[in-house]
DOVO-629098 format. One record per residue (C-alpha): residue in one letter; x, y, z. Coordinates in Angstrom, 3 decimals. Layout:
// DOVO-629098
+------+----------+----------+----------+
| rest |        x |        y |        z |
+------+----------+----------+----------+
|    A |        X |        Y |        Z |
...
+------+----------+----------+----------+
//
This chain:
// DOVO-629098
+------+----------+----------+----------+
| rest |        x |        y |        z |
+------+----------+----------+----------+
|    V |   -9.638 |   23.513 |   -5.851 |
|    L |  -12.802 |   22.182 |   -3.895 |
|    Y |  -10.664 |   19.432 |   -2.525 |
|    Y |   -8.082 |   21.888 |   -1.158 |
|    K |  -10.842 |   23.841 |    0.449 |
|    R |  -12.291 |   20.769 |    2.097 |
|    L |   -8.802 |   19.770 |    3.193 |
|    D |   -8.045 |   23.110 |    4.734 |
|    A |  -11.470 |   22.979 |    6.588 |
|    I |  -10.319 |   19.865 |    8.354 |
|    S |   -7.051 |   21.654 |    9.566 |
|    L |   -4.089 |   20.812 |    7.562 |
|    D |   -1.184 |   22.899 |    8.735 |
|    K |    0.189 |   25.482 |    6.107 |
|    T |    3.233 |   23.521 |    5.393 |
|    D |    1.220 |   20.250 |    4.310 |
|    S |   -1.295 |   22.382 |    2.310 |
|    I |    1.391 |   23.935 |    0.419 |
|    K |    3.385 |   20.884 |   -0.183 |
|    L |    0.010 |   18.991 |   -1.161 |
|    I |   -0.809 |   21.921 |   -3.764 |
|    S |    2.719 |   21.928 |   -5.211 |
|    H |    2.781 |   18.043 |   -5.355 |
|    D |   -0.651 |   18.148 |   -7.034 |
|    F |   -0.149 |   20.934 |   -9.261 |
|    A |    3.156 |   19.147 |  -10.580 |
|    L |    1.248 |   16.120 |  -11.428 |
|    K |   -1.616 |   17.917 |  -12.980 |
|    M |    0.728 |   19.688 |  -15.425 |
|    T |    1.349 |   16.324 |  -16.819 |
|    V |   -2.235 |   15.260 |  -17.143 |
|    R |   -3.831 |   15.828 |  -20.300 |
|    K |   -7.134 |   14.197 |  -19.835 |
|    E |   -9.898 |   14.478 |  -17.242 |
|    S |   -9.850 |   10.607 |  -17.122 |
|    E |   -6.483 |   10.696 |  -15.792 |
|    A |   -7.303 |   12.940 |  -12.699 |
|    H |   -7.630 |    9.878 |  -10.391 |
|    E |   -3.903 |    9.494 |  -10.765 |
|    S |   -3.424 |   13.005 |   -9.151 |
|    L |   -5.852 |   12.451 |   -6.439 |
|    Y |   -4.394 |    8.969 |   -5.572 |
|    R |   -0.896 |   10.364 |   -5.213 |
|    S |   -1.987 |   13.143 |   -2.955 |
|    G |   -3.989 |   10.584 |   -0.873 |
|    V |   -0.764 |    8.551 |   -0.511 |
|    Y |    1.221 |   11.700 |    0.337 |
|    L |   -1.213 |   12.525 |    3.160 |
|    T |   -1.323 |    9.076 |    4.564 |
|    E |    2.334 |    9.143 |    4.946 |
|    K |    1.914 |   12.431 |    6.866 |
|    D |   -0.634 |   10.828 |    9.099 |
|    K |   -3.514 |   13.069 |    7.700 |
|    F |   -5.976 |   10.295 |    7.716 |
|    V |   -9.138 |   12.170 |    6.955 |
|    A |   -7.934 |   14.174 |    4.246 |
|    A |   -6.099 |   11.111 |    2.641 |
|    A |   -9.413 |    9.213 |    2.854 |
|    I |  -11.477 |   11.983 |    1.127 |
|    L |   -8.747 |   12.087 |   -1.782 |
|    L |   -8.657 |    8.319 |   -1.995 |
|    R |  -12.503 |    8.164 |   -2.350 |
|    H |  -12.609 |   10.663 |   -4.917 |
|    A |   -9.802 |    8.993 |   -6.764 |
|    F |  -11.493 |    5.618 |   -6.577 |
|    S |  -14.687 |    7.069 |   -7.848 |
|    Q |  -12.944 |    8.415 |  -10.748 |
|    A |  -10.967 |    5.309 |  -11.553 |
|    A |  -14.278 |    3.395 |  -11.359 |
|    K |  -15.889 |    5.710 |  -13.658 |
|    H |  -13.211 |    5.374 |  -16.213 |
|    N |  -13.020 |    1.512 |  -15.695 |
|    D |   -9.203 |    1.849 |  -14.708 |
|    D |   -8.662 |   -1.582 |  -12.875 |
|    D |   -5.035 |   -0.822 |  -12.286 |
|    Y |   -5.784 |    2.356 |  -10.351 |
|    Q |   -8.614 |    0.553 |   -8.570 |
|    I |   -6.171 |   -1.852 |   -7.362 |
|    L |   -3.678 |    0.807 |   -6.454 |
|    I |   -6.224 |    2.901 |   -4.605 |
|    A |   -7.388 |   -0.130 |   -2.687 |
|    L |   -3.735 |   -0.762 |   -1.521 |
|    G |   -3.673 |    2.913 |   -0.561 |
|    F |   -6.866 |    2.624 |    1.481 |
|    S |   -5.245 |   -0.665 |    3.070 |
|    E |   -2.050 |    1.384 |    4.048 |
|    L |   -4.212 |    4.168 |    5.389 |
|    F |   -6.244 |    1.802 |    7.846 |
|    Y |   -3.063 |   -0.290 |    8.626 |
|    R |   -1.426 |    2.844 |    9.922 |
|    Q |   -4.420 |    3.412 |   11.996 |
|    M |   -4.452 |   -0.043 |   13.264 |
|    T |   -7.855 |   -0.822 |   11.852 |
|    M |   -6.930 |   -4.307 |   10.610 |
|    D |  -10.416 |   -5.475 |    9.414 |
|    S |  -10.689 |   -2.507 |    7.188 |
|    A |   -7.074 |   -2.918 |    6.025 |
|    F |   -7.783 |   -6.542 |    5.251 |
|    Y |  -11.091 |   -5.524 |    3.295 |
|    Y |   -9.096 |   -3.156 |    0.959 |
|    T |   -6.212 |   -5.651 |    0.509 |
|    D |   -8.863 |   -8.366 |   -0.410 |
|    F |  -10.585 |   -6.097 |   -2.721 |
|    A |   -7.371 |   -5.323 |   -4.602 |
|    F |   -6.629 |   -9.105 |   -4.655 |
|    R |   -9.832 |   -9.967 |   -6.084 |
|    K |   -9.802 |   -7.048 |   -8.606 |
|    A |   -6.265 |   -8.368 |   -9.639 |
|    E |   -7.713 |  -11.874 |   -9.975 |
|    A |  -10.577 |  -10.792 |  -11.828 |
|    S |   -8.741 |   -8.530 |  -14.472 |
|    G |   -5.787 |  -10.932 |  -14.745 |
|    N |   -3.573 |   -7.897 |  -13.656 |
|    H |   -0.879 |   -9.246 |  -11.372 |
|    T |    1.413 |   -6.357 |  -11.262 |
|    Y |    0.816 |   -5.491 |   -7.690 |
|    D |    0.783 |   -9.111 |   -6.170 |
|    Q |    3.977 |   -8.580 |   -4.268 |
|    Q |    2.344 |   -5.589 |   -2.450 |
|    I |   -0.915 |   -7.543 |   -2.083 |
|    Y |    0.868 |  -10.430 |   -0.545 |
|    N |    2.941 |   -8.110 |    1.766 |
|    D |   -0.183 |   -6.418 |    2.928 |
|    F |   -1.919 |   -9.555 |    3.788 |
|    A |    1.256 |  -10.712 |    5.661 |
|    R |    1.428 |   -7.461 |    7.841 |
|    I |   -2.141 |   -7.778 |    8.475 |
|    A |   -2.055 |  -11.267 |    9.775 |
|    D |    1.083 |  -10.552 |   11.682 |
|    L |   -0.606 |   -7.773 |   13.669 |
|    K |   -3.630 |  -10.111 |   14.167 |
|    G |   -1.160 |  -12.382 |   15.811 |
|    E |   -1.600 |  -15.027 |   12.838 |
|    R |    2.086 |  -15.630 |   12.354 |
|    Y |    2.001 |  -18.879 |   10.347 |
|    K |   -0.451 |  -17.171 |    7.912 |
|    A |    1.888 |  -14.039 |    7.739 |
|    I |    4.820 |  -16.329 |    6.798 |
|    E |    2.789 |  -18.062 |    4.148 |
|    W |    1.922 |  -14.615 |    2.575 |
|    Y |    5.564 |  -13.372 |    2.891 |
|    L |    6.880 |  -16.607 |    1.116 |
|    K |    4.462 |  -16.038 |   -1.659 |
|    S |    5.811 |  -12.381 |   -1.897 |
|    A |    9.273 |  -13.456 |   -1.593 |
|    E |    9.076 |  -15.817 |   -4.724 |
|    L |    7.844 |  -12.950 |   -6.581 |
|    W |   10.601 |  -10.624 |   -5.596 |
|    R |   13.059 |  -13.539 |   -6.479 |
|    Q |   11.709 |  -13.973 |   -9.991 |
|    Q |   12.062 |  -10.103 |  -10.433 |
|    K |   15.466 |  -10.073 |   -9.157 |
|    D |   14.649 |   -7.372 |   -6.664 |
|    T |   17.129 |   -8.118 |   -4.150 |
|    L |   16.366 |   -5.255 |   -1.712 |
|    R |   12.597 |   -5.906 |   -1.428 |
|    L |   13.541 |   -9.872 |   -1.126 |
|    A |   15.918 |   -9.084 |    1.741 |
|    I |   13.146 |   -7.070 |    3.511 |
|    V |   10.730 |   -9.894 |    3.247 |
|    L |   13.362 |  -12.527 |    4.143 |
|    G |   14.202 |  -10.434 |    7.276 |
|    N |   10.228 |  -10.125 |    8.187 |
|    I |   10.070 |  -13.794 |    7.977 |
|    G |   13.004 |  -14.297 |   10.209 |
|    S |   11.574 |  -11.974 |   12.817 |
|    L |    8.310 |  -13.801 |   12.683 |
|    H |   10.169 |  -17.256 |   13.362 |
|    I |   11.944 |  -15.494 |   16.348 |
|    N |    8.554 |  -14.606 |   17.775 |
|    L |    7.536 |  -18.450 |   17.261 |
|    K |   10.811 |  -19.391 |   18.848 |
|    N |   11.934 |  -21.289 |   15.777 |
|    Y |   15.491 |  -20.082 |   16.086 |
|    D |   17.129 |  -22.163 |   13.581 |
|    L |   14.623 |  -20.983 |   10.812 |
|    A |   14.990 |  -17.503 |   11.970 |
|    I |   18.706 |  -17.481 |   11.672 |
|    D |   18.368 |  -19.174 |    8.354 |
|    Y |   16.042 |  -16.385 |    6.749 |
|    L |   17.914 |  -13.713 |    8.467 |
|    M |   21.358 |  -14.802 |    7.011 |
|    Q |   19.594 |  -15.106 |    3.599 |
|    A |   18.542 |  -11.453 |    3.968 |
|    V |   22.070 |  -10.182 |    5.026 |
|    K |   23.691 |  -12.041 |    2.099 |
|    L |   21.392 |  -10.292 |   -0.257 |
|    H |   22.692 |   -6.865 |    1.142 |
+------+----------+----------+----------+
//
């Protein structure tokens, strides 16, 4: 309840408050232990990021991260770091987005948890692209594409291949652009 009072104090409109509370309430109904509270806070933070309620999202993500660290939950620390990365990416604060993506990358490496590598590589690629580092973005997208290919996730693979094609258009590498875009089209 403390979180909702703080969120209301930073002017969430009624619709978002109701959605957030009902979203969080449904999640808490399945949580049996205090040690899992960070999951609910994380999901609510992601929801608010999608609604461009960045201050409220940051508050929830910060609390979620504290709880995940307290319970040594590496998996959720990685996810929450990626949540922060998305929040800062949407605000066009690339240095902060990079910081949290890099944190997720290092945490994944240290813990041996490679569940989120595709998302980490995608985030590095998006950040590099917005910083004008298109060749570096392509390198990250290629790493991501290989993992999506291994998992046989053709939708996400098509999106990544389309992104690579778009980057090649920007670089005036039209033959490569056509090749990647055609690969994406063939997948879907």
